[in-house]
MOPAC internal coordinates of N, CA, C and O (Angstrom, degrees):
PM7 1SCF
backbone

  N    0.0000 0     0.00 0     0.00 0    0    0    0
  C    1.4502 1     0.00 0     0.00 0    1    0    0
  C    1.5257 1   107.77 1     0.00 0    2    1    0
  O    1.2310 1   120.63 1   -38.32 1    3    2    1
  N    1.3177 1   116.40 1   141.68 1    3    2    1
  C    1.4676 1   122.91 1   179.46 1    5    3    2
  C    1.5215 1   108.73 1  -110.41 1    6    5    3
  O    1.2310 1   120.78 1   -50.73 1    7    6    5
  N    1.3140 1   116.11 1   129.27 1    7    6    5
  C    1.4613 1   122.48 1   174.97 1    9    7    6
  C    1.5234 1   108.28 1  -103.62 1   10    9    7
  O    1.2310 1   120.76 1   -49.94 1   11   10    9
  N    1.3243 1   116.15 1   130.06 1   11   10    9
  C    1.4680 1   123.74 1  -178.78 1   13   11   10
  C    1.5280 1   106.65 1  -120.02 1   14   13   11
  O    1.2310 1   120.60 1   -63.45 1   15   14   13
  N    1.3308 1   116.46 1   116.55 1   15   14   13
  C    1.4604 1   122.11 1  -178.30 1   17   15   14
  C    1.5258 1   108.85 1  -119.52 1   18   17   15
  O    1.2310 1   121.01 1   -49.85 1   19   18   17
  N    1.3349 1   115.67 1   130.15 1   19   18   17
  C    1.4707 1   121.11 1   177.86 1   21   19   18
  C    1.5217 1   107.88 1  -132.96 1   22   21   19
  O    1.2310 1   120.61 1   -42.31 1   23   22   21
  N    1.3331 1   116.44 1   137.69 1   23   22   21
  C    1.4659 1   121.75 1   177.59 1   25   23   22
  C    1.5249 1   109.77 1  -125.27 1   26   25   23
  O    1.2310 1   121.14 1   -38.41 1   27   26   25
  N    1.3406 1   115.42 1   141.59 1   27   26   25
  C    1.4539 1   121.51 1   179.51 1   29   27   26
  C    1.5183 1   110.43 1  -134.10 1   30   29   27
  O    1.2310 1   121.41 1   -25.32 1   31   30   29
  N    1.3184 1   114.91 1   154.68 1   31   30   29
  C    1.4567 1   122.90 1   163.62 1   33   31   30
  C    1.5163 1   106.87 1  -107.41 1   34   33   31
  O    1.2310 1   120.92 1   -33.53 1   35   34   33
  N    1.3238 1   115.85 1   146.47 1   35   34   33
  C    1.4671 1   121.26 1   177.04 1   37   35   34
  C    1.5214 1   107.71 1   -87.40 1   38   37   35
  O    1.2310 1   120.83 1   -49.22 1   39   38   37
  N    1.3320 1   116.02 1   130.78 1   39   38   37
  C    1.4657 1   119.91 1   176.63 1   41   39   38
  C    1.5225 1   108.70 1   -68.69 1   42   41   39
  O    1.2310 1   120.89 1   -43.33 1   43   42   41
  N    1.3079 1   115.91 1   136.67 1   43   42   41
  C    1.4676 1   121.54 1  -176.59 1   45   43   42
  C    1.5268 1   112.71 1   -85.27 1   46   45   43
  O    1.2310 1   120.08 1   158.30 1   47   46   45
  N    1.3344 1   117.44 1   -21.70 1   47   46   45
  C    1.4670 1   121.33 1  -173.00 1   49   47   46
  C    1.5339 1   112.31 1  -103.72 1   50   49   47
  O    1.2310 1   119.93 1  -148.15 1   51   50   49
  N    1.3370 1   117.74 1    31.85 1   51   50   49
  C    1.4600 1   121.82 1  -177.55 1   53   51   50
  C    1.5198 1   109.65 1   -92.69 1   54   53   51
  O    1.2310 1   121.20 1   -43.50 1   55   54   53
  N    1.3295 1   115.31 1   136.50 1   55   54   53
  C    1.4585 1   120.75 1   176.74 1   57   55   54
  C    1.5235 1   108.47 1  -122.33 1   58   57   55
  O    1.2310 1   119.22 1   -56.46 1   59   58   57
  N    1.3225 1   119.09 1   123.54 1   59   58   57
  C    1.4651 1   125.88 1    -5.80 1   61   59   58
  C    1.5214 1   110.26 1   -72.29 1   62   61   59
  O    1.2310 1   120.73 1   -24.38 1   63   62   61
  N    1.3433 1   116.22 1   155.62 1   63   62   61
  C    1.4573 1   119.46 1  -178.83 1   65   63   62
  C    1.5330 1   110.85 1   -62.95 1   66   65   63
  O    1.2310 1   121.04 1   -27.25 1   67   66   65
  N    1.3101 1   115.62 1   152.75 1   67   66   65
  C    1.4631 1   121.37 1   178.08 1   69   67   66
  C    1.5276 1   108.11 1  -121.69 1   70   69   67
  O    1.2310 1   120.95 1   -38.40 1   71   70   69
  N    1.3284 1   115.79 1   141.60 1   71   70   69
  C    1.4614 1   119.26 1  -179.48 1   73   71   70
  C    1.5212 1   110.53 1  -100.58 1   74   73   71
  O    1.2310 1   121.26 1   -19.47 1   75   74   73
  N    1.3149 1   115.19 1   160.53 1   75   74   73
  C    1.4627 1   121.17 1   176.25 1   77   75   74
  C    1.5252 1   109.68 1   -60.50 1   78   77   75
  O    1.2310 1   119.83 1   145.20 1   79   78   77
  N    1.3096 1   117.94 1   -34.80 1   79   78   77
  C    1.4623 1   121.28 1  -179.36 1   81   79   78
  C    1.5369 1   111.76 1   -68.88 1   82   81   79
  O    1.2310 1   120.12 1   145.54 1   83   82   81
  N    1.3353 1   117.37 1   -34.46 1   83   82   81
  C    1.4700 1   120.32 1   174.79 1   85   83   82
  C    1.5259 1   110.41 1   -65.18 1   86   85   83
  O    1.2310 1   120.85 1   136.43 1   87   86   85
  N    1.3135 1   115.97 1   -43.57 1   87   86   85
  C    1.4647 1   120.66 1   179.43 1   89   87   86
  C    1.5276 1   109.59 1   -64.07 1   90   89   87
  O    1.2310 1   120.21 1   135.04 1   91   90   89
  N    1.3205 1   117.21 1   -44.96 1   91   90   89
  C    1.4649 1   121.25 1   179.32 1   93   91   90
  C    1.5257 1   110.21 1   -59.15 1   94   93   91
  O    1.2310 1   119.60 1   134.84 1   95   94   93
  N    1.3206 1   118.38 1   -45.16 1   95   94   93
  C    1.4657 1   121.88 1  -179.57 1   97   95   94
  C    1.5199 1   110.96 1   -62.11 1   98   97   95
  O    1.2310 1   120.07 1   138.28 1   99   98   97
  N    1.3314 1   117.47 1   -41.72 1   99   98   97
  C    1.4624 1   120.78 1   178.17 1  101   99   98
  C    1.5272 1   111.15 1   -62.74 1  102  101   99
  O    1.2310 1   120.64 1   134.37 1  103  102  101
  N    1.3081 1   116.37 1   -45.63 1  103  102  101
  C    1.4621 1   120.02 1   179.11 1  105  103  102
  C    1.5280 1   111.27 1   -64.53 1  106  105  103
  O    1.2310 1   120.32 1   134.59 1  107  106  105
  N    1.3255 1   117.00 1   -45.41 1  107  106  105
  C    1.4636 1   120.45 1  -177.38 1  109  107  106
  C    1.5272 1   112.74 1   -65.76 1  110  109  107
  O    1.2310 1   120.12 1   157.22 1  111  110  109
  N    1.3254 1   117.37 1   -22.78 1  111  110  109
  C    1.4655 1   119.93 1   178.20 1  113  111  110
  C    1.5275 1   111.63 1   -63.32 1  114  113  111
  O    1.2310 1   120.35 1   160.07 1  115  114  113
  N    1.3237 1   116.94 1   -19.93 1  115  114  113
  C    1.4608 1   120.93 1  -178.65 1  117  115  114
  C    1.5281 1   112.47 1   -70.31 1  118  117  115
  O    1.2310 1   119.91 1   154.75 1  119  118  117
  N    1.3294 1   117.79 1   -25.25 1  119  118  117
  C    1.4635 1   121.86 1  -178.11 1  121  119  118
  C    1.5239 1   111.93 1   -54.59 1  122  121  119
  O    1.2310 1   120.72 1   137.70 1  123  122  121
  N    1.3064 1   116.22 1   -42.30 1  123  122  121
  C    1.4680 1   121.28 1  -175.93 1  125  123  122
  C    1.5248 1   112.77 1   -84.37 1  126  125  123
  O    1.2310 1   120.03 1   167.45 1  127  126  125
  N    1.3058 1   117.54 1   -12.55 1  127  126  125
  C    1.4664 1   121.31 1  -173.02 1  129  127  126
  C    1.5277 1   114.13 1  -103.08 1  130  129  127
  O    1.2310 1   120.20 1   159.50 1  131  130  129
  N    1.3287 1   117.21 1   -20.50 1  131  130  129
  C    1.4625 1   119.96 1  -172.36 1  133  131  130
  C    1.5291 1   109.02 1  -124.54 1  134  133  131
  O    1.2310 1   121.22 1   -69.66 1  135  134  133
  N    1.3147 1   115.27 1   110.34 1  135  134  133
  C    1.4552 1   121.51 1  -174.05 1  137  135  134
  C    1.5141 1   115.35 1   -68.21 1  138  137  135
  O    1.2310 1   119.47 1   159.13 1  139  138  137
  N    1.3146 1   118.61 1   -20.87 1  139  138  137
  C    1.4675 1   121.17 1  -178.39 1  141  139  138
  C    1.5258 1   112.99 1   -71.98 1  142  141  139
  O    1.2310 1   119.94 1   165.31 1  143  142  141
  N    1.3112 1   117.71 1   -14.69 1  143  142  141
  C    1.4650 1   120.94 1  -178.99 1  145  143  142
  C    1.5260 1   109.22 1   -72.03 1  146  145  143
  O    1.2310 1   120.49 1   -56.23 1  147  146  145
  N    1.3390 1   116.66 1   123.77 1  147  146  145
  C    1.4572 1   121.69 1   175.44 1  149  147  146
  C    1.5295 1   109.48 1   -87.51 1  150  149  147
  O    1.2310 1   120.83 1   133.51 1  151  150  149
  N    1.3216 1   116.03 1   -46.49 1  151  150  149
  C    1.4607 1   122.21 1   179.51 1  153  151  150
  C    1.5238 1   107.88 1  -149.18 1  154  153  151
  O    1.2310 1   120.61 1   -30.40 1  155  154  153
  N    1.3336 1   116.44 1   149.60 1  155  154  153
  C    1.4621 1   120.43 1  -171.03 1  157  155  154
  C    1.5224 1   108.35 1  -152.60 1  158  157  155
  O    1.2310 1   119.81 1   -60.23 1  159  158  157
  N    1.3125 1   117.96 1   119.77 1  159  158  157
  C    1.4640 1   122.60 1   177.52 1  161  159  158
  C    1.5216 1   109.54 1  -130.62 1  162  161  159
  O    1.2310 1   121.03 1   -41.56 1  163  162  161
  N    1.3219 1   115.63 1   138.44 1  163  162  161
  C    1.4625 1   121.67 1   175.89 1  165  163  162
  C    1.5194 1   107.10 1  -122.18 1  166  165  163
  O    1.2310 1   120.96 1   -52.53 1  167  166  165
  N    1.3295 1   115.77 1   127.47 1  167  166  165
  C    1.4584 1   120.44 1   179.39 1  169  167  166
  C    1.5165 1   111.54 1  -116.93 1  170  169  167
  O    1.2310 1   121.65 1   -33.71 1  171  170  169
  N    1.3224 1   114.45 1   146.29 1  171  170  169
  C    1.4628 1   122.20 1   176.31 1  173  171  170
  C    1.5248 1   107.85 1  -110.97 1  174  173  171
  O    1.2310 1   120.70 1   -44.63 1  175  174  173
  N    1.3084 1   116.26 1   135.37 1  175  174  173
  C    1.4708 1   122.82 1  -179.39 1  177  175  174
  C    1.5327 1   110.13 1   -50.33 1  178  177  175
  O    1.2310 1   121.37 1   -49.21 1  179  178  177
  N    1.3242 1   114.98 1   130.79 1  179  178  177
  C    1.4672 1   120.72 1   178.49 1  181  179  178
  C    1.5216 1   112.97 1  -111.00 1  182  181  179
  O    1.2310 1   120.76 1   166.19 1  183  182  181
  N    1.3280 1   116.15 1   -13.81 1  183  182  181
  C    1.4651 1   120.16 1   176.38 1  185  183  182
  C    1.5157 1   108.90 1  -152.01 1  186  185  183
  O    1.2310 1   121.14 1   -24.50 1  187  186  185
  N    1.3115 1   115.42 1   155.50 1  187  186  185
  C    1.4628 1   120.80 1  -179.79 1  189  187  186
  C    1.5188 1   110.49 1   -76.32 1  190  189  187
  O    1.2310 1   121.29 1   -49.09 1  191  190  189
  N    1.3217 1   115.14 1   130.91 1  191  190  189
  C    1.4611 1   122.84 1   174.86 1  193  191  190
  C    1.5287 1   105.83 1  -134.65 1  194  193  191
  O    1.2310 1   120.44 1   -44.96 1  195  194  193
  N    1.3184 1   116.76 1   135.04 1  195  194  193
  C    1.4665 1   120.89 1  -173.28 1  197  195  194
  C    1.5247 1   113.08 1   -51.09 1  198  197  195
  O    1.2310 1   119.44 1   133.92 1  199  198  197
  N    1.3026 1   118.67 1   -46.08 1  199  198  197
  C    1.4672 1   120.85 1  -177.69 1  201  199  198
  C    1.5224 1   111.77 1  -102.17 1  202  201  199
  O    1.2310 1   120.37 1  -160.21 1  203  202  201
  N    1.3342 1   116.90 1    19.79 1  203  202  201
  C    1.4615 1   121.57 1  -175.92 1  205  203  202
  C    1.5150 1   113.64 1   -78.35 1  206  205  203
  O    1.2310 1   121.56 1    -1.38 1  207  206  205
  N    1.3205 1   114.62 1   178.62 1  207  206  205
  C    1.4544 1   122.99 1   178.05 1  209  207  206
  C    1.5258 1   108.21 1  -131.28 1  210  209  207
  O    1.2310 1   120.55 1   -15.10 1  211  210  209
  N    1.3269 1   116.56 1   164.90 1  211  210  209
  C    1.4654 1   121.32 1  -179.68 1  213  211  210
  C    1.5264 1   112.72 1   -78.57 1  214  213  211
  O    1.2310 1   120.39 1   142.83 1  215  214  213
  N    1.3379 1   116.86 1   -37.17 1  215  214  213
  C    1.4730 1   123.08 1  -175.48 1  217  215  214
  C    1.5249 1   108.36 1  -135.27 1  218  217  215
  O    1.2310 1   120.71 1   -36.78 1  219  218  217
  N    1.3349 1   116.25 1   143.22 1  219  218  217
  C    1.4656 1   120.41 1   173.71 1  221  219  218
  C    1.5297 1   108.75 1  -134.41 1  222  221  219
  O    1.2310 1   121.43 1   -39.24 1  223  222  221
  N    1.3174 1   114.86 1   140.76 1  223  222  221
  C    1.4609 1   123.06 1   173.91 1  225  223  222
  C    1.5262 1   107.38 1  -115.91 1  226  225  223
  O    1.2310 1   120.89 1   -52.00 1  227  226  225
  N    1.3261 1   115.90 1   128.00 1  227  226  225
  C    1.4649 1   121.42 1   174.16 1  229  227  226
  C    1.5208 1   106.02 1  -124.39 1  230  229  227
  O    1.2310 1   120.87 1   -64.98 1  231  230  229
  N    1.3241 1   115.94 1   115.02 1  231  230  229
  C    1.4608 1   119.76 1  -177.45 1  233  231  230
  C    1.5226 1   110.06 1  -132.02 1  234  233  231
  O    1.2310 1   121.45 1   -24.04 1  235  234  233
  N    1.3285 1   114.83 1   155.96 1  235  234  233
  C    1.4587 1   121.50 1  -177.19 1  237  235  234
  C    1.5216 1   110.13 1  -126.43 1  238  237  235
  O    1.2310 1   121.57 1   -37.96 1  239  238  237
  N    1.3230 1   114.60 1   142.04 1  239  238  237
  C    1.4595 1   123.27 1   179.50 1  241  239  238
  C    1.5198 1   107.83 1  -136.16 1  242  241  239
  O    1.2310 1   120.39 1   -27.51 1  243  242  241
  N    1.3217 1   116.86 1   152.49 1  243  242  241
  C    1.4616 1   120.07 1   179.85 1  245  243  242
  C    1.5206 1   112.11 1   -66.60 1  246  245  243
  O    1.2310 1   120.40 1   142.42 1  247  246  245
  N    1.3533 1   116.84 1   -37.58 1  247  246  245
  C    1.4702 1   121.28 1  -176.03 1  249  247  246
  C    1.5238 1   110.20 1  -142.38 1  250  249  247
  O    1.2310 1   121.18 1   -13.81 1  251  250  249
  N    1.3257 1   115.34 1   166.19 1  251  250  249
  C    1.4616 1   119.44 1   173.24 1  253  251  250
  C    1.5264 1   111.18 1   -65.27 1  254  253  251
  O    1.2310 1   120.21 1   150.91 1  255  254  253
  N    1.3234 1   117.20 1   -29.09 1  255  254  253
  C    1.4689 1   120.80 1   176.49 1  257  255  254
  C    1.5310 1   110.35 1   -65.09 1  258  257  255
  O    1.2310 1   120.38 1   140.36 1  259  258  257
  N    1.3335 1   116.88 1   -39.64 1  259  258  257
  C    1.4646 1   120.78 1   176.36 1  261  259  258
  C    1.5288 1   110.77 1   -64.88 1  262  261  259
  O    1.2310 1   120.41 1   140.19 1  263  262  261
  N    1.3221 1   116.81 1   -39.81 1  263  262  261
  C    1.4680 1   120.62 1   176.20 1  265  263  262
  C    1.5181 1   109.94 1   -61.09 1  266  265  263
  O    1.2310 1   120.16 1   136.27 1  267  266  265
  N    1.3174 1   117.31 1   -43.73 1  267  266  265
  C    1.4635 1   120.88 1   178.84 1  269  267  266
  C    1.5296 1   111.01 1   -62.57 1  270  269  267
  O    1.2310 1   120.17 1   137.68 1  271  270  269
  N    1.3210 1   117.28 1   -42.32 1  271  270  269
  C    1.4708 1   120.93 1   177.84 1  273  271  270
  C    1.5265 1   110.64 1   -60.68 1  274  273  271
  O    1.2310 1   120.69 1   137.54 1  275  274  273
  N    1.3403 1   116.29 1   -42.46 1  275  274  273
  C    1.4616 1   121.97 1   176.40 1  277  275  274
  C    1.5324 1   110.24 1   -59.27 1  278  277  275
  O    1.2310 1   120.61 1   133.12 1  279  278  277
  N    1.3271 1   116.43 1   -46.88 1  279  278  277
  C    1.4606 1   120.13 1  -176.79 1  281  279  278
  C    1.5245 1   112.58 1   -66.68 1  282  281  279
  O    1.2310 1   120.09 1   153.89 1  283  282  281
  N    1.3262 1   117.43 1   -26.11 1  283  282  281
  C    1.4634 1   121.65 1  -179.64 1  285  283  282
  C    1.5246 1   112.89 1   -95.07 1  286  285  283
  O    1.2310 1   119.94 1   174.07 1  287  286  285
  N    1.3169 1   117.72 1    -5.93 1  287  286  285
  C    1.4665 1   122.18 1  -178.02 1  289  287  286
  C    1.5370 1   109.70 1   -65.03 1  290  289  287
  O    1.2310 1   119.61 1   -42.15 1  291  290  289
  N    1.3369 1   118.34 1   137.85 1  291  290  289
  C    1.4698 1   121.15 1  -179.65 1  293  291  290
  C    1.5348 1   113.80 1   -55.63 1  294  293  291
  O    1.2310 1   119.81 1   143.35 1  295  294  293
  N    1.3214 1   117.97 1   -36.65 1  295  294  293
  C    1.4714 1   119.85 1   178.89 1  297  295  294
  C    1.5285 1   110.91 1   -65.54 1  298  297  295
  O    1.2310 1   120.45 1   140.44 1  299  298  297
  N    1.3365 1   116.75 1   -39.56 1  299  298  297
  C    1.4695 1   120.51 1   177.11 1  301  299  298
  C    1.5249 1   109.85 1   -65.23 1  302  301  299
  O    1.2310 1   120.16 1   135.96 1  303  302  301
  N    1.3135 1   117.30 1   -44.04 1  303  302  301
  C    1.4695 1   120.98 1  -179.80 1  305  303  302
  C    1.5329 1   111.13 1   -62.61 1  306  305  303
  O    1.2310 1   120.39 1   147.34 1  307  306  305
  N    1.3195 1   116.87 1   -32.66 1  307  306  305
  C    1.4707 1   120.86 1   176.55 1  309  307  306
  C    1.5331 1   110.76 1   -66.29 1  310  309  307
  O    1.2310 1   120.27 1   138.27 1  311  310  309
  N    1.3259 1   117.09 1   -41.73 1  311  310  309
  C    1.4655 1   120.51 1   177.81 1  313  311  310
  C    1.5270 1   110.45 1   -68.36 1  314  313  311
  O    1.2310 1   120.32 1   140.98 1  315  314  313
  N    1.3266 1   117.00 1   -39.02 1  315  314  313
  C    1.4671 1   120.50 1   175.90 1  317  315  314
  C    1.5311 1   109.97 1   -57.85 1  318  317  315
  O    1.2310 1   120.44 1   137.07 1  319  318  317
  N    1.3230 1   116.76 1   -42.93 1  319  318  317
  C    1.4733 1   120.74 1   178.55 1  321  319  318
  C    1.5256 1   110.54 1   -63.11 1  322  321  319
  O    1.2310 1   119.98 1   141.14 1  323  322  321
  N    1.3321 1   117.64 1   -38.86 1  323  322  321
  C    1.4625 1   121.61 1   177.27 1  325  323  322
  C    1.5329 1   110.73 1   -63.42 1  326  325  323
  O    1.2310 1   120.38 1   138.03 1  327  326  325
  N    1.3338 1   116.87 1   -41.97 1  327  326  325
  C    1.4609 1   120.86 1  -178.16 1  329  327  326
  C    1.5275 1   112.92 1   -71.11 1  330  329  327
  O    1.2310 1   120.83 1   146.36 1  331  330  329
  N    1.3412 1   116.02 1   -33.64 1  331  330  329
  C    1.4673 1   120.97 1  -177.79 1  333  331  330
  C    1.5265 1   109.21 1   -59.84 1  334  333  331
  O    1.2310 1   120.44 1   -52.12 1  335  334  333
  N    1.2983 1   116.77 1   127.88 1  335  334  333
  C    1.4601 1   121.57 1   179.91 1  337  335  334
  C    1.5192 1   113.37 1    89.24 1  338  337  335
  O    1.2310 1   120.23 1   162.43 1  339  338  337
  N    1.3376 1   117.17 1   -17.57 1  339  338  337
  C    1.4604 1   121.27 1   179.13 1  341  339  338
  C    1.5279 1   112.22 1  -104.98 1  342  341  339
  O    1.2310 1   121.13 1   161.33 1  343  342  341
  N    1.3386 1   115.45 1   -18.67 1  343  342  341
  C    1.4642 1   120.25 1  -177.58 1  345  343  342
  C    1.5243 1   110.03 1  -135.98 1  346  345  343
  O    1.2310 1   121.64 1   -15.85 1  347  346  345
  N    1.3139 1   114.46 1   164.15 1  347  346  345
  C    1.4568 1   121.21 1   168.19 1  349  347  346
  C    1.5239 1   106.28 1  -120.76 1  350  349  347
  O    1.2310 1   121.00 1   -46.81 1  351  350  349
  N    1.3040 1   115.70 1   133.19 1  351  350  349
  C    1.4621 1   120.31 1  -178.11 1  353  351  350
  C    1.5216 1   108.89 1   -78.69 1  354  353  351
  O    1.2310 1   121.01 1   -51.21 1  355  354  353
  N    1.3171 1   115.67 1   128.79 1  355  354  353
  C    1.4599 1   121.56 1   179.49 1  357  355  354
  C    1.5216 1   111.79 1   -92.19 1  358  357  355
  O    1.2310 1   120.49 1   149.10 1  359  358  357
  N    1.3318 1   116.67 1   -30.90 1  359  358  357
  C    1.4524 1   118.05 1  -178.70 1  361  359  358
  C    1.5177 1   112.28 1   177.51 1  362  361  359
  O    1.2310 1   121.54 1   -23.42 1  363  362  361
  N    1.3259 1   114.66 1   156.58 1  363  362  361
  C    1.4576 1   122.88 1   176.25 1  365  363  362
  C    1.5206 1   107.39 1  -137.56 1  366  365  363
  O    1.2310 1   120.65 1   -43.49 1  367  366  365
  N    1.3266 1   116.36 1   136.51 1  367  366  365
  C    1.4553 1   121.71 1   174.35 1  369  367  366
  C    1.5223 1   107.76 1  -137.34 1  370  369  367
  O    1.2310 1   120.83 1   -52.03 1  371  370  369
  N    1.3279 1   116.02 1   127.97 1  371  370  369
  C    1.4619 1   122.66 1   173.64 1  373  371  370
  C    1.5181 1   106.91 1  -118.97 1  374  373  371
  O    1.2310 1   120.60 1   -50.85 1  375  374  373
  N    1.3295 1   116.46 1   129.15 1  375  374  373
  C    1.4605 1   118.69 1  -179.32 1  377  375  374
  C    1.5226 1   110.03 1  -152.31 1  378  377  375
  O    1.2310 1   121.62 1   -21.92 1  379  378  377
  N    1.3256 1   114.50 1   158.08 1  379  378  377
  C    1.4542 1   121.90 1   179.43 1  381  379  378
  C    1.5160 1   109.05 1   -91.69 1  382  381  379
  O    1.2310 1   121.17 1   -42.71 1  383  382  381
  N    1.3312 1   115.37 1   137.29 1  383  382  381
  C    1.4621 1   120.30 1   178.05 1  385  383  382
  C    1.5285 1   109.64 1  -132.75 1  386  385  383
  O    1.2310 1   121.12 1   -20.03 1  387  386  385
  N    1.3053 1   115.46 1   159.97 1  387  386  385
  C    1.4567 1   121.33 1   168.21 1  389  387  386
  C    1.5181 1   105.37 1   -93.90 1  390  389  387
  O    1.2310 1   120.35 1   -63.32 1  391  390  389
  N    1.2985 1   116.93 1   116.68 1  391  390  389
  C    1.4538 1   121.22 1  -177.33 1  393  391  390
  C    1.5093 1   108.66 1  -129.33 1  394  393  391
  O    1.2310 1   120.24 1   -41.16 1  395  394  393
  N    1.3327 1   117.16 1   138.84 1  395  394  393
  C    1.4567 1   118.95 1   179.44 1  397  395  394
  C    1.5217 1   110.22 1   -69.07 1  398  397  395
  O    1.2310 1   120.39 1   -14.12 1  399  398  397
  N    1.2897 1   116.86 1   165.88 1  399  398  397
  C    1.4601 1   122.00 1  -173.80 1  401  399  398
  C    1.5197 1   113.62 1   -73.14 1  402  401  399
  O    1.2310 1   119.50 1   179.51 1  403  402  401
  N    1.3394 1   118.56 1    -0.49 1  403  402  401
  C    1.4583 1   120.14 1  -179.27 1  405  403  402
  C    1.5225 1   112.67 1   -65.85 1  406  405  403
  O    1.2310 1   119.64 1   157.28 1  407  406  405
  N    1.3294 1   118.30 1   -22.72 1  407  406  405
  C    1.4614 1   120.43 1   176.73 1  409  407  406
  C    1.5116 1   112.14 1   -64.61 1  410  409  407
  O    1.2310 1   119.91 1   147.14 1  411  410  409
  N    1.3072 1   117.77 1   -32.86 1  411  410  409
  C    1.4535 1   119.94 1  -175.07 1  413  411  410
  C    1.5224 1   112.37 1   -86.86 1  414  413  411
  O    1.2310 1   119.58 1  -179.73 1  415  414  413
  N    1.3232 1   118.41 1     0.27 1  415  414  413
  C    1.4631 1   118.94 1   178.91 1  417  415  414
  C    1.4970 1   112.33 1   -92.48 1  418  417  415
  O    1.2310 1   120.10 1   180.00 1  419  418  417

């Protein structure tokens, strides 16, 4: 199983302003559109942490090939275009994990 984690900060000087909830809704819309997604969670910052981020995406895929298909999917590219200019990416980590089959149910 592949875990894909992405963190963003929301730009403060964007016109019109964008909220964390708008970003979360855009990201979560991908769940229904991209079949390669095994599990998908979007979190919004609930407390201030010095090295924290405003939004985090934690998603799971069966293989790195599935992750690549997700990243190249037109719906994903549309969300990337929405995020561009509204956020700054803080970090991305892709790694392999041993995960029980409960994620796929």
